[in-house]
Backbone as JSON, one array per atom type, in Angstrom:
{
  "sequence": "XXXXXXXXXXXXXXXXXXXXXXXXXXXXXXXXXXXXXXXXXXXXXXXXXXXXXXXXXXXXXXXXXXXXXXXXXXXXXXXXXXXXXXXXXXXXXXXXXXXXXXXXXXXXXXX",
  "N": [[-251.67, 96.86, 97.37], [-253.46, 99.17, 95.44], [-252.58, 101.24, 92.7], [-253.07, 104.73, 92.82], [-252.88, 106.54, 90.82], [-252.69, 106.48, 87.35], [-250.59, 106.52, 84.57], [-250.51, 106.68, 81.2], [-249.04, 106.58, 78.09], [-250.57, 107.73, 75.26], [-250.15, 108.79, 72.8], [-247.24, 109.49, 71.06], [-245.83, 111.58, 69.26], [-243.59, 112.24, 66.72], [-242.39, 115.25, 65.44], [-241.93, 116.72, 62.16], [-240.0, 118.69, 62.04], [-238.12, 120.92, 64.15], [-240.04, 122.94, 66.32], [-240.54, 126.12, 67.34], [-242.36, 126.62, 69.77], [-244.53, 129.05, 71.04], [-246.91, 129.38, 72.26], [-249.84, 127.45, 73.15], [-252.89, 126.85, 71.77], [-256.03, 125.81, 72.84], [-258.92, 124.22, 71.86], [-262.4, 123.49, 72.15], [-264.24, 121.63, 70.04], [-267.19, 121.13, 68.28], [-268.93, 119.13, 66.05], [-271.73, 118.81, 64.11], [-274.07, 116.03, 63.56], [-273.82, 114.11, 60.52], [-272.07, 115.71, 58.97], [-269.77, 116.77, 56.61], [-266.61, 117.77, 56.72], [-264.77, 118.18, 54.75], [-261.95, 118.16, 52.45], [-258.92, 119.48, 53.7], [-256.27, 121.63, 54.97], [-254.02, 122.42, 57.66], [-252.28, 125.21, 59.08], [-250.37, 124.6, 60.88], [-249.25, 122.01, 63.15], [-251.77, 119.81, 64.51], [-253.15, 118.43, 67.36], [-255.42, 116.11, 68.74], [-258.21, 115.03, 70.79], [-260.81, 112.86, 71.12], [-263.83, 113.55, 72.64], [-266.59, 112.97, 72.8], [-268.96, 111.08, 70.85], [-268.22, 110.34, 67.39], [-265.85, 110.33, 64.65], [-265.02, 110.14, 61.2], [-261.9, 109.73, 60.07], [-259.43, 110.61, 57.76], [-256.28, 110.77, 56.4], [-255.23, 111.88, 53.77], [-255.52, 110.96, 50.32], [-254.89, 108.29, 49.6], [-254.79, 106.9, 51.96], [-256.23, 104.7, 54.43], [-259.49, 105.26, 55.69], [-260.3, 105.89, 59.12], [-262.24, 105.23, 62.02], [-262.72, 107.38, 64.62], [-263.26, 107.27, 68.07], [-264.75, 108.19, 71.27], [-262.23, 109.01, 73.55], [-260.15, 108.34, 71.85], [-257.13, 109.52, 70.28], [-255.64, 111.88, 67.99], [-253.52, 113.04, 65.29], [-252.82, 115.71, 63.18], [-250.76, 116.53, 60.69], [-248.89, 119.54, 59.97], [-249.71, 121.39, 57.09], [-250.22, 119.05, 55.59], [-252.48, 117.22, 53.6], [-255.69, 116.68, 54.82], [-258.03, 114.45, 54.21], [-260.56, 113.59, 55.09], [-262.69, 114.43, 57.78], [-265.19, 113.61, 59.06], [-268.61, 113.34, 60.18], [-271.05, 110.96, 61.32], [-274.05, 109.52, 62.3], [-274.02, 110.47, 64.97], [-272.5, 112.78, 65.4], [-269.69, 114.74, 66.7], [-267.59, 115.67, 69.43], [-264.6, 117.21, 70.23], [-261.37, 117.87, 71.7], [-259.03, 120.12, 70.59], [-255.61, 120.75, 70.11], [-253.44, 123.29, 69.41], [-250.25, 123.89, 68.71], [-248.43, 126.84, 68.57], [-246.33, 129.16, 66.89], [-244.57, 132.23, 67.58], [-246.68, 134.97, 66.92], [-248.34, 133.54, 65.22], [-251.55, 132.41, 64.14], [-253.97, 129.88, 64.58], [-255.14, 128.06, 61.79], [-257.47, 126.76, 59.42], [-257.54, 125.63, 56.21], [-259.69, 125.19, 53.57], [-259.68, 122.81, 50.88]],
  "CA": [[-252.18, 98.21, 97.28], [-253.73, 99.61, 94.08], [-252.05, 102.56, 92.38], [-254.11, 105.75, 92.76], [-252.69, 107.32, 89.59], [-252.19, 105.71, 86.21], [-250.11, 107.38, 83.49], [-250.33, 105.87, 80.01], [-248.79, 107.35, 76.88], [-251.52, 107.33, 74.21], [-249.6, 109.27, 71.54], [-245.9, 110.08, 71.14], [-245.7, 111.94, 67.85], [-242.4, 112.96, 66.28], [-242.68, 116.3, 64.47], [-240.95, 116.66, 61.08], [-238.96, 119.7, 62.26], [-238.23, 121.62, 65.43], [-241.08, 123.97, 66.3], [-240.35, 127.01, 68.49], [-243.7, 126.91, 70.28], [-244.63, 130.18, 71.96], [-248.14, 129.16, 73.01], [-250.7, 126.37, 72.68], [-254.3, 127.18, 71.83], [-256.84, 124.61, 73.03], [-260.31, 124.51, 71.48], [-263.42, 122.44, 72.17], [-264.9, 121.73, 68.74], [-268.33, 120.23, 68.11], [-269.4, 119.03, 64.68], [-273.06, 118.2, 64.11], [-274.2, 114.78, 62.8], [-273.91, 114.13, 59.05], [-271.31, 116.85, 58.46], [-268.5, 116.48, 55.93], [-265.76, 118.96, 56.81], [-264.12, 118.32, 53.45], [-260.49, 118.16, 52.43], [-258.37, 120.72, 54.25], [-254.93, 121.63, 55.58], [-253.82, 123.37, 58.76], [-251.01, 125.92, 58.96], [-249.48, 124.09, 61.92], [-249.72, 120.7, 63.59], [-252.94, 119.76, 65.38], [-253.34, 117.21, 68.15], [-256.79, 116.11, 69.21], [-258.72, 113.98, 71.67], [-262.27, 112.77, 70.96], [-264.52, 113.58, 73.93], [-267.83, 112.21, 72.65], [-269.32, 110.84, 69.47], [-267.19, 109.72, 66.56], [-265.52, 111.0, 63.39], [-264.29, 109.36, 60.21], [-260.67, 110.49, 59.84], [-258.57, 110.1, 56.69], [-255.2, 111.73, 56.19], [-254.67, 111.72, 52.43], [-256.4, 110.21, 49.46], [-254.55, 106.88, 49.54], [-254.82, 106.29, 53.29], [-257.49, 104.1, 54.86], [-260.21, 106.02, 56.72], [-260.47, 105.22, 60.4], [-263.28, 105.84, 62.86], [-262.23, 107.8, 65.93], [-264.31, 107.25, 69.08], [-264.42, 108.85, 72.53], [-260.99, 108.52, 74.14], [-259.1, 108.23, 70.84], [-256.35, 110.72, 69.99], [-255.21, 111.96, 66.6], [-252.53, 114.04, 64.92], [-252.9, 116.21, 61.82], [-249.51, 117.26, 60.42], [-248.99, 120.85, 59.31], [-249.76, 121.48, 55.63], [-250.57, 117.79, 54.93], [-253.9, 117.14, 53.25], [-256.61, 115.84, 55.58], [-259.08, 114.19, 53.24], [-261.87, 113.51, 55.75], [-262.96, 114.48, 59.22], [-266.64, 113.65, 58.85], [-269.42, 112.72, 61.21], [-272.18, 110.14, 60.87], [-275.31, 109.75, 63.0], [-273.96, 111.04, 66.31], [-271.69, 113.98, 65.55], [-268.48, 114.56, 67.5], [-266.97, 116.77, 70.17], [-263.2, 116.89, 70.53], [-260.48, 118.94, 72.15], [-257.92, 120.26, 69.65], [-254.45, 121.47, 70.65], [-252.7, 123.92, 68.32], [-248.98, 124.52, 69.09], [-248.27, 127.99, 67.69], [-245.11, 129.96, 67.03], [-244.86, 133.64, 67.86], [-247.41, 135.69, 65.9], [-249.16, 132.64, 64.4], [-252.92, 132.08, 64.53], [-254.38, 128.59, 64.02], [-255.98, 128.25, 60.59], [-257.86, 125.62, 58.6], [-257.77, 126.08, 54.83], [-260.37, 124.19, 52.74], [-259.05, 122.54, 49.58]],
  "C": [[-252.34, 98.59, 95.8], [-253.16, 101.01, 93.88], [-253.21, 103.56, 92.24], [-254.04, 106.57, 91.47], [-252.12, 106.4, 88.52], [-251.78, 106.7, 85.12], [-249.77, 106.49, 82.3], [-250.09, 106.8, 78.83], [-249.73, 106.85, 75.8], [-251.08, 107.85, 72.84], [-248.24, 109.88, 71.83], [-245.5, 110.39, 69.71], [-244.44, 112.74, 67.59], [-242.83, 114.02, 65.26], [-241.6, 116.31, 63.4], [-239.8, 117.66, 61.23], [-239.18, 120.33, 63.62], [-239.25, 122.75, 65.3], [-240.91, 124.85, 67.54], [-241.69, 127.49, 69.04], [-243.66, 128.05, 71.29], [-245.87, 130.05, 72.81], [-248.89, 127.97, 72.41], [-252.14, 126.83, 72.86], [-255.08, 125.88, 71.91], [-258.29, 124.98, 72.75], [-261.18, 123.28, 71.7], [-264.23, 122.64, 70.9], [-266.0, 120.69, 68.67], [-268.77, 120.3, 66.66], [-270.71, 118.24, 64.71], [-273.08, 116.9, 63.31], [-274.31, 115.05, 61.3], [-273.25, 115.36, 58.45], [-270.02, 116.36, 57.84], [-267.67, 117.76, 55.95], [-265.09, 119.22, 55.47], [-262.61, 118.35, 53.58], [-259.97, 119.52, 52.89], [-256.93, 120.52, 54.7], [-254.95, 122.63, 56.73], [-252.45, 124.02, 58.57], [-250.02, 125.56, 60.06], [-250.01, 122.73, 62.35], [-250.93, 120.83, 64.53], [-252.96, 118.41, 66.06], [-254.75, 117.25, 68.7], [-257.13, 114.89, 70.03], [-260.24, 114.0, 71.54], [-262.9, 112.66, 72.35], [-265.8, 112.76, 73.87], [-268.16, 112.08, 71.17], [-268.22, 110.16, 68.7], [-267.0, 110.54, 65.29], [-264.79, 110.01, 62.49], [-263.11, 110.22, 59.78], [-259.86, 109.81, 58.74], [-257.55, 111.17, 56.36], [-254.59, 111.55, 54.8], [-255.53, 110.77, 51.62], [-256.13, 108.71, 49.46], [-254.62, 106.16, 50.87], [-256.2, 105.72, 53.59], [-258.19, 105.02, 55.86], [-260.29, 105.2, 58.0], [-261.54, 105.96, 61.19], [-262.67, 106.11, 64.22], [-263.42, 107.87, 66.89], [-263.84, 107.98, 70.34], [-263.2, 108.19, 73.16], [-259.85, 108.4, 73.15], [-258.4, 109.57, 70.66], [-255.94, 110.7, 68.53], [-254.22, 113.1, 66.41], [-252.75, 114.41, 63.46], [-251.64, 117.02, 61.56], [-249.77, 118.6, 59.73], [-248.88, 120.68, 57.81], [-249.97, 120.15, 54.9], [-252.08, 117.76, 54.72], [-254.63, 116.18, 54.19], [-257.82, 115.67, 54.67], [-260.46, 114.2, 53.88], [-261.74, 113.72, 57.24], [-264.46, 114.68, 59.3], [-267.36, 112.97, 60.01], [-270.54, 111.9, 60.57], [-273.4, 110.52, 61.69], [-275.2, 110.53, 64.3], [-273.2, 112.35, 66.43], [-270.47, 113.7, 66.42], [-268.15, 115.84, 68.26], [-265.55, 116.33, 70.5], [-262.48, 118.12, 71.03], [-259.31, 118.95, 71.19], [-256.85, 121.16, 70.27], [-253.62, 121.97, 69.47], [-251.42, 124.55, 68.87], [-248.67, 125.63, 68.09], [-246.96, 128.71, 67.97], [-245.52, 131.42, 67.24], [-245.55, 134.3, 66.66], [-248.33, 134.83, 65.03], [-250.55, 132.47, 65.0], [-253.28, 130.76, 63.87], [-255.35, 128.82, 62.87], [-256.27, 126.9, 59.94], [-258.2, 126.17, 57.22], [-258.45, 124.97, 54.04], [-259.62, 124.02, 51.42], [-260.1, 122.32, 48.51]]
}
């Protein structure tokens, strides 16, 4: 008999400190082809899942860029520099999950 449900852990990310999450905001974000988001930081951790297209992701100047494709997941630590989240020919759509503490709004700050 074949299993009807499959559960696979695709990301198990340790956070640097306890986070008293009060809510999680989930956004569908679409970035057009040939868009460079530019270096930025978030005011809280961000988890994401690529739905379609691809993005070039680099977390810091010394890190190797990686190409994220549909089905890939990613983590952007709070206040750490994200050097690139750029698109090429096809653009990207992803679902982003923002765990937020009481009174916090998700923010992206360009550098």
